[in-house]
BATI-170228 format. One record per residue (C-alpha): x, y, z. Coordinates in nm, 4 decimals, always signed. Layout:
residues N
px / py / pz
X / Y / Z;
...
***
This chain:
residues 381
px / py / pz
+2.4862 / -1.0115 / -0.6396;
+2.1252 / -1.1225 / -0.6705;
+2.0526 / -1.4108 / -0.9069;
+1.7402 / -1.2647 / -1.0656;
+1.6860 / -1.5733 / -1.2810;
+1.6628 / -1.7760 / -0.9604;
+1.4149 / -1.5264 / -0.8153;
+1.2080 / -1.5480 / -1.1339;
+1.1852 / -1.9262 / -1.1089;
+1.0045 / -1.8892 / -0.7757;
+0.7109 / -1.7298 / -0.9614;
+0.5210 / -1.9875 / -1.1708;
+0.3297 / -1.7080 / -1.3435;
+0.6450 / -1.6199 / -1.5374;
+0.6346 / -1.9598 / -1.7085;
+0.3101 / -1.8947 / -1.8925;
+0.2708 / -1.5198 / -1.9304;
+0.4283 / -1.1769 / -1.9118;
+0.2682 / -1.0176 / -1.6103;
+0.2830 / -0.6401 / -1.5733;
-0.0130 / -0.6058 / -1.3336;
+0.1493 / -0.6173 / -0.9902;
+0.0073 / -0.2725 / -0.9150;
-0.3313 / -0.4482 / -0.9231;
-0.2162 / -0.7626 / -0.7414;
+0.1170 / -0.9389 / -0.7219;
+0.1272 / -1.3110 / -0.7940;
+0.2482 / -1.5522 / -0.5285;
+0.5994 / -1.6949 / -0.5246;
+0.6084 / -2.0680 / -0.4586;
+0.7418 / -2.0445 / -0.0992;
+0.4505 / -1.8187 / -0.0006;
+0.1953 / -2.0438 / -0.1683;
+0.3393 / -2.3389 / +0.0235;
+0.3250 / -2.1397 / +0.3476;
-0.0445 / -2.0605 / +0.2894;
-0.1199 / -2.4272 / +0.2272;
+0.0707 / -2.5152 / +0.5455;
-0.1302 / -2.2701 / +0.7551;
-0.4627 / -2.3975 / +0.6247;
-0.3492 / -2.7569 / +0.6713;
-0.2912 / -2.6741 / +1.0381;
-0.6472 / -2.5458 / +1.0524;
-0.7709 / -2.8606 / +0.8832;
-0.5865 / -3.0937 / +1.1207;
-0.6032 / -2.9043 / +1.4498;
-0.8850 / -2.6510 / +1.4275;
-0.8561 / -2.3766 / +1.6899;
-0.5815 / -2.5382 / +1.8990;
-0.3039 / -2.3112 / +1.7675;
-0.4985 / -1.9833 / +1.7847;
-0.3142 / -1.8363 / +2.0840;
+0.0263 / -1.9219 / +1.9368;
-0.0820 / -1.7868 / +1.5978;
-0.1879 / -1.4566 / +1.7546;
+0.1559 / -1.4335 / +1.9154;
+0.3120 / -1.4891 / +1.5723;
+0.0878 / -1.2170 / +1.4351;
+0.2264 / -0.9815 / +1.6996;
+0.5799 / -1.0635 / +1.5888;
+0.4808 / -0.9961 / +1.2281;
+0.3548 / -0.6519 / +1.3271;
+0.6849 / -0.5915 / +1.5055;
+0.8781 / -0.6810 / +1.1888;
+0.6707 / -0.4407 / +0.9836;
+0.7093 / -0.1719 / +1.2477;
+1.0857 / -0.2050 / +1.2189;
+1.0641 / -0.1461 / +0.8432;
+0.8891 / +0.1884 / +0.8932;
+1.0879 / +0.2897 / +1.2047;
+0.8246 / +0.2694 / +1.4734;
+0.7297 / +0.0559 / +1.7714;
+0.5355 / -0.2702 / +1.7419;
+0.2445 / -0.1303 / +1.9437;
+0.1756 / +0.1177 / +1.6637;
+0.1085 / -0.1400 / +1.3908;
-0.1794 / -0.3764 / +1.3227;
-0.3944 / -0.4911 / +1.0304;
-0.7480 / -0.4066 / +0.9238;
-0.9543 / -0.5284 / +0.6302;
-0.8528 / -0.2651 / +0.3735;
-0.7622 / +0.0997 / +0.3205;
-1.1258 / +0.2012 / +0.2725;
-1.1936 / +0.0727 / +0.6242;
-0.9060 / +0.2807 / +0.7596;
-1.0246 / +0.6014 / +0.5962;
-1.3829 / +0.5435 / +0.7090;
-1.2630 / +0.4941 / +1.0674;
-1.0667 / +0.8178 / +1.0474;
-1.3597 / +1.0069 / +0.8991;
-1.5932 / +0.8946 / +1.1782;
-1.3365 / +0.9769 / +1.4442;
-1.2759 / +1.3244 / +1.3023;
-1.6486 / +1.3968 / +1.2943;
-1.6825 / +1.2793 / +1.6552;
-1.3866 / +1.4715 / +1.7934;
-1.3548 / +1.7928 / +1.5907;
-1.6325 / +2.0384 / +1.6713;
-1.5204 / +2.3323 / +1.4580;
-1.5296 / +2.3541 / +1.0762;
-1.2402 / +2.1718 / +0.9100;
-1.1266 / +2.0482 / +0.5727;
-0.9012 / +1.7744 / +0.4407;
-0.6654 / +1.8252 / +0.1474;
-0.5930 / +1.5379 / -0.0899;
-0.4801 / +1.4761 / -0.4474;
-0.7042 / +1.4714 / -0.7535;
-0.5431 / +1.1468 / -0.8743;
-0.5983 / +0.9557 / -0.5495;
-0.7398 / +0.6058 / -0.5668;
-1.0940 / +0.6278 / -0.4227;
-1.0003 / +0.4135 / -0.1218;
-0.8213 / +0.7221 / +0.0090;
-1.1157 / +0.9571 / -0.0282;
-1.4599 / +0.7950 / -0.0448;
-1.4777 / +0.7379 / +0.3320;
-1.4302 / +1.1081 / +0.3974;
-1.6669 / +1.2239 / +0.1241;
-1.9367 / +0.9847 / +0.2498;
-1.9251 / +1.1608 / +0.5869;
-1.9696 / +1.4947 / +0.4073;
-1.6270 / +1.6159 / +0.5143;
-1.5024 / +1.9170 / +0.3191;
-1.2500 / +1.7648 / +0.0772;
-1.0188 / +1.9859 / -0.1286;
-0.8198 / +1.8365 / -0.4140;
-0.4839 / +1.9489 / -0.5450;
-0.4430 / +1.9237 / -0.9210;
-0.1330 / +1.7578 / -1.0679;
+0.1449 / +1.9490 / -1.2406;
+0.2722 / +1.7286 / -1.5248;
+0.1540 / +1.4215 / -1.3281;
+0.3475 / +1.5416 / -1.0212;
+0.2365 / +1.6860 / -0.6881;
+0.4967 / +1.9400 / -0.5777;
+0.5033 / +1.9975 / -0.2025;
+0.4402 / +2.3678 / -0.2619;
+0.1174 / +2.2966 / -0.4524;
-0.0132 / +2.0860 / -0.1662;
+0.0766 / +2.3455 / +0.0956;
-0.0891 / +2.6185 / -0.1107;
-0.4194 / +2.4305 / -0.0862;
-0.4104 / +2.4189 / +0.2953;
-0.5444 / +2.6915 / +0.5210;
-0.6136 / +2.7573 / +0.8882;
-0.9012 / +2.5067 / +0.8897;
-0.7097 / +2.2186 / +0.7290;
-0.7125 / +1.9242 / +0.9689;
-0.5195 / +1.6759 / +0.7552;
-0.3507 / +1.6040 / +0.4256;
-0.4191 / +1.2634 / +0.2699;
-0.1857 / +1.1444 / -0.0033;
-0.0557 / +0.8279 / -0.1610;
+0.3153 / +0.7662 / -0.1382;
+0.2936 / +0.6410 / -0.4979;
+0.0057 / +0.7422 / -0.7223;
-0.1658 / +0.4373 / -0.8729;
-0.2422 / +0.5944 / -1.2130;
+0.0959 / +0.7549 / -1.2847;
+0.3563 / +0.5968 / -1.0567;
+0.4559 / +0.9371 / -0.9167;
+0.6331 / +0.8907 / -0.5828;
+0.5696 / +1.1708 / -0.3356;
+0.8482 / +1.3206 / -0.1227;
+0.6675 / +1.2291 / +0.1986;
+0.9537 / +1.3356 / +0.4218;
+0.9612 / +1.6913 / +0.2901;
+0.5827 / +1.7157 / +0.2905;
+0.5471 / +1.5670 / +0.6383;
+0.7982 / +1.8025 / +0.7916;
+0.6178 / +2.1020 / +0.6421;
+0.2806 / +1.9801 / +0.7665;
+0.4125 / +1.9176 / +1.1160;
+0.5247 / +2.2811 / +1.1346;
+0.1716 / +2.3864 / +1.0438;
+0.0014 / +2.1520 / +1.2926;
-0.1684 / +1.9534 / +1.0140;
-0.2163 / +1.5765 / +1.0366;
-0.0357 / +1.3684 / +0.7763;
-0.2123 / +1.0568 / +0.6455;
-0.0290 / +0.8422 / +0.3901;
-0.1607 / +0.5600 / +0.1727;
+0.1514 / +0.3544 / +0.0970;
-0.0307 / +0.0787 / -0.0908;
+0.1595 / +0.1243 / -0.4196;
+0.4958 / +0.1537 / -0.2442;
+0.5256 / -0.0759 / +0.0579;
+0.7264 / -0.2869 / +0.1262;
+0.9540 / -0.2184 / -0.1718;
+0.9746 / +0.1515 / -0.0820;
+0.9404 / +0.1636 / +0.2981;
+0.9066 / +0.5063 / +0.4571;
+1.0441 / +0.6325 / +0.7882;
+0.7275 / +0.7429 / +0.9664;
+0.9173 / +0.9349 / +1.2344;
+1.1412 / +1.1286 / +0.9973;
+0.8378 / +1.1981 / +0.7764;
+0.6144 / +1.3068 / +1.0683;
+0.3409 / +1.0678 / +0.9541;
+0.0427 / +1.0349 / +1.1888;
-0.1366 / +0.7552 / +1.0021;
-0.0093 / +0.5165 / +0.7368;
-0.1975 / +0.2437 / +0.5570;
-0.0715 / -0.0090 / +0.3029;
-0.2860 / -0.2748 / +0.1383;
-0.0370 / -0.5531 / +0.0808;
-0.1920 / -0.7430 / -0.2085;
-0.0089 / -0.5090 / -0.4452;
+0.3561 / -0.5654 / -0.3550;
+0.3346 / -0.7944 / -0.0509;
+0.3462 / -1.1154 / -0.2582;
+0.0813 / -1.2836 / -0.0415;
-0.2584 / -1.2006 / -0.1935;
-0.5457 / -1.0329 / -0.0108;
-0.4162 / -1.0296 / +0.3459;
-0.5576 / -0.6915 / +0.4442;
-0.4012 / -0.3562 / +0.5175;
-0.1117 / -0.2674 / +0.7447;
-0.2353 / +0.0142 / +0.9688;
+0.0044 / +0.2448 / +1.1551;
-0.0992 / +0.5175 / +1.3985;
+0.1034 / +0.7153 / +1.6479;
+0.0242 / +0.6966 / +2.0188;
-0.0607 / +1.0654 / +2.0133;
-0.3058 / +1.0183 / +1.7287;
-0.4880 / +0.7356 / +1.9069;
-0.5167 / +0.9467 / +2.2214;
-0.6574 / +1.2467 / +2.0370;
-0.8807 / +1.0548 / +1.7962;
-1.0219 / +0.7443 / +1.9670;
-1.1572 / +0.4653 / +1.7537;
-1.5226 / +0.5324 / +1.6712;
-1.6055 / +0.1599 / +1.6884;
-1.4921 / -0.1292 / +1.9055;
-1.5143 / -0.5062 / +1.9381;
-1.4249 / -0.7747 / +2.1870;
-1.0586 / -0.7874 / +2.0857;
-1.0314 / -0.4091 / +2.1268;
-1.0996 / -0.4178 / +2.4997;
-0.8221 / -0.3967 / +2.7574;
-0.8990 / -0.6713 / +3.0115;
-0.6307 / -0.5294 / +3.2446;
-0.4678 / -0.8590 / +3.3265;
-0.7997 / -1.0217 / +3.4106;
-0.9952 / -1.2707 / +3.2049;
-0.9141 / -1.3263 / +2.8403;
-1.2492 / -1.1824 / +2.7314;
-1.4416 / -0.8844 / +2.8654;
-1.7742 / -1.0502 / +2.9483;
-1.9287 / -0.8027 / +3.1943;
-2.2389 / -0.6237 / +3.0744;
-2.3178 / -0.2572 / +3.1409;
-1.9806 / -0.2315 / +3.3152;
-1.7165 / +0.0306 / +3.2307;
-1.4291 / -0.0736 / +3.0065;
-1.1572 / +0.0941 / +2.8033;
-0.9892 / +0.0098 / +2.4777;
-0.6315 / -0.1034 / +2.4470;
-0.3805 / +0.1804 / +2.4260;
-0.1933 / +0.0150 / +2.1400;
-0.3002 / -0.0160 / +1.7775;
-0.4609 / -0.3458 / +1.8760;
-0.7696 / -0.1387 / +1.9622;
-0.8416 / -0.1613 / +1.5884;
-0.8513 / -0.5427 / +1.5996;
-1.2258 / -0.5455 / +1.6544;
-1.2754 / -0.9204 / +1.6295;
-1.1327 / -1.2366 / +1.4830;
-0.9783 / -1.2171 / +1.1386;
-0.8285 / -1.4491 / +0.8788;
-0.4918 / -1.5322 / +1.0337;
-0.3792 / -1.8003 / +0.7891;
-0.2704 / -1.5831 / +0.4919;
-0.1389 / -1.3182 / +0.7313;
+0.0905 / -1.5731 / +0.8913;
+0.2019 / -1.6850 / +0.5459;
+0.3022 / -1.3251 / +0.4857;
+0.5900 / -1.3952 / +0.7259;
+0.7372 / -1.6063 / +0.4462;
+0.6787 / -1.3299 / +0.1901;
+0.8519 / -1.0774 / +0.4129;
+1.1442 / -1.3152 / +0.4658;
+1.1592 / -1.3692 / +0.0886;
+1.1751 / -0.9941 / +0.0254;
+1.4303 / -0.9306 / +0.2992;
+1.6536 / -1.2120 / +0.1718;
+1.6745 / -1.0389 / -0.1668;
+1.7240 / -0.6996 / -0.0009;
+1.5075 / -0.3888 / -0.0231;
+1.7819 / -0.1805 / -0.1868;
+1.8531 / -0.4572 / -0.4380;
+1.4846 / -0.4706 / -0.5249;
+1.4657 / -0.0960 / -0.5745;
+1.7688 / -0.0990 / -0.8063;
+1.6190 / -0.3858 / -1.0052;
+1.2913 / -0.1986 / -1.0471;
+1.4771 / +0.1106 / -1.1629;
+1.6863 / -0.0941 / -1.4090;
+1.3733 / -0.2506 / -1.5566;
+1.1818 / +0.0757 / -1.5783;
+1.4863 / +0.2529 / -1.7271;
+1.4876 / -0.0102 / -1.9997;
+1.1139 / +0.0245 / -2.0580;
+1.1230 / +0.4045 / -2.0658;
+1.4089 / +0.4013 / -2.3167;
+1.2172 / +0.1605 / -2.5371;
+0.9068 / +0.3788 / -2.5274;
+1.1060 / +0.6926 / -2.6045;
+1.2808 / +0.5227 / -2.8965;
+0.9367 / +0.4579 / -3.0451;
+0.8308 / +0.8202 / -2.9808;
+0.5531 / +0.7030 / -2.7479;
+0.4201 / +0.9519 / -2.4942;
+0.5167 / +0.8594 / -2.1387;
+0.2623 / +0.9892 / -1.8876;
+0.4567 / +0.9084 / -1.5708;
+0.7044 / +1.1687 / -1.4441;
+1.0346 / +0.9920 / -1.5027;
+1.2995 / +1.2671 / -1.5061;
+1.3833 / +1.2284 / -1.1356;
+1.4597 / +0.8875 / -0.9905;
+1.3392 / +0.9947 / -0.6457;
+0.9914 / +1.0458 / -0.7947;
+0.9766 / +0.7092 / -0.9698;
+0.8342 / +0.3753 / -0.8625;
+0.7642 / +0.0357 / -1.0187;
+0.4857 / +0.1889 / -1.2292;
+0.5243 / +0.3431 / -1.5758;
+0.2228 / +0.4754 / -1.7663;
+0.2102 / +0.5683 / -2.1335;
-0.0513 / +0.6411 / -2.3973;
-0.1315 / +0.5568 / -2.7565;
-0.4280 / +0.7902 / -2.7503;
-0.7509 / +0.6347 / -2.8735;
-0.5749 / +0.3016 / -2.9322;
-0.4987 / +0.2292 / -2.5658;
-0.7819 / -0.0168 / -2.5054;
-0.7182 / -0.2009 / -2.8288;
-0.3499 / -0.2317 / -2.7450;
-0.4163 / -0.3790 / -2.3996;
-0.6514 / -0.6297 / -2.5607;
-0.3906 / -0.7182 / -2.8256;
-0.1292 / -0.7769 / -2.5547;
-0.3660 / -0.9997 / -2.3580;
-0.4088 / -1.2167 / -2.6684;
-0.0328 / -1.2683 / -2.6557;
-0.0437 / -1.3327 / -2.2778;
+0.1170 / -0.9997 / -2.1974;
-0.0986 / -0.8558 / -1.9222;
-0.1261 / -0.4812 / -1.8749;
-0.4085 / -0.2653 / -1.7472;
-0.5786 / +0.0664 / -1.8174;
-0.5767 / +0.3316 / -1.5470;
-0.7253 / +0.6763 / -1.5942;
-0.7466 / +0.5958 / -1.9631;
-0.3725 / +0.5327 / -2.0000;
-0.1739 / +0.2101 / -2.0235;
-0.0127 / +0.1096 / -1.6955;
+0.2902 / -0.1188 / -1.6761;
+0.3995 / -0.2286 / -1.3308;
+0.7209 / -0.4296 / -1.3121;
+0.8186 / -0.6649 / -1.0331;
+1.1131 / -0.8719 / -0.9188;
+1.0126 / -1.1687 / -1.1379;
+1.0111 / -0.9592 / -1.4559;
+1.3172 / -0.9388 / -1.6782;
+1.4389 / -0.7440 / -1.9791;
+1.3054 / -1.0059 / -2.2208;
+0.9543 / -0.9436 / -2.0862;
+0.9960 / -0.5787 / -2.1753;
+1.1364 / -0.6666 / -2.5184;
+0.8199 / -0.8664 / -2.5889;
+0.6059 / -0.5659 / -2.4951;
+0.8133 / -0.3304 / -2.7087;
+0.7896 / -0.5720 / -3.0030;
+0.4085 / -0.5595 / -2.9860;
+0.4217 / -0.1807 / -2.9705;
+0.6524 / -0.1695 / -3.2701;
+0.4163 / -0.3734 / -3.4860;
+0.0848 / -0.2480 / -3.3476;
-0.1065 / -0.0854 / -3.6286;
***
């Protein structure tokens, strides 16, 4: 049995506000904050001395994340953000695919999933939602013989709809279509099996639910994908030195990129918060992924019931648990903005997304937090 009051005490933010904005960025629990301070103190006291050991720790972190999504460590690394991932893919597709092609995505996608492709003038086709849902059949109906890939979020940021990525991935594999998943609003609370879901590329920006701030984006690719679609850019850390010197220093001499996902580590990056993410991952695992999911469902059940009791329109599809996430969106019509402002005055922090009110619950929230929100709704004129 998880002591949720004890978990809550690890989040100082819960002492001074009601925070329902984890889908924008999660706050730090105290152990992670202390781990970040520790890593920067090492940098302060020792400079670059620990860099080699820290890179080895980074490799172990990637291995831990790989285990969560059922893949090998060599398939996982980090890049700056999801927009960087999609831009890399767009450039690679343009370089490698010589015949006309299109990419299918969802109309509700966060722009990080789509701007990189549109900027390269790739033919993008968008599936419209059906009652805030994206049925697998609707997505498949949009594909054709020239569809190279489907790009979708595992959880939609503006509605909380959670896609059945396993069913969709298996259908796409049978059609020879690449499957690219943005798991930013799901991972690590809702990890996906990339093998069972036939996912070719997965990205997850971890400042949402990773409890460690802006640490970048987990980036998974299959070996087959990397072979077929080489990275369109490279840097000194990308190069395979084949057991020779640490750095490829020859000029105008042939070289090749690493076979593993490390080919996307173009140069040095900010290791300190990434290493602190080890503590965040340990913190999450100690609570238990399944326990976290049940807690999120309990909290959102309570919120949804409160909204329905007040006859408030819930935008998120909530009838099926398998389609739900930590996000619940609702609307008061033209009063949405005023309501969010009123809540902020009472230190209850929500956000507007696609014109609706978005509530995102987390493991530090409790039922009293939701009662406070419902009380404001009840009295809001």
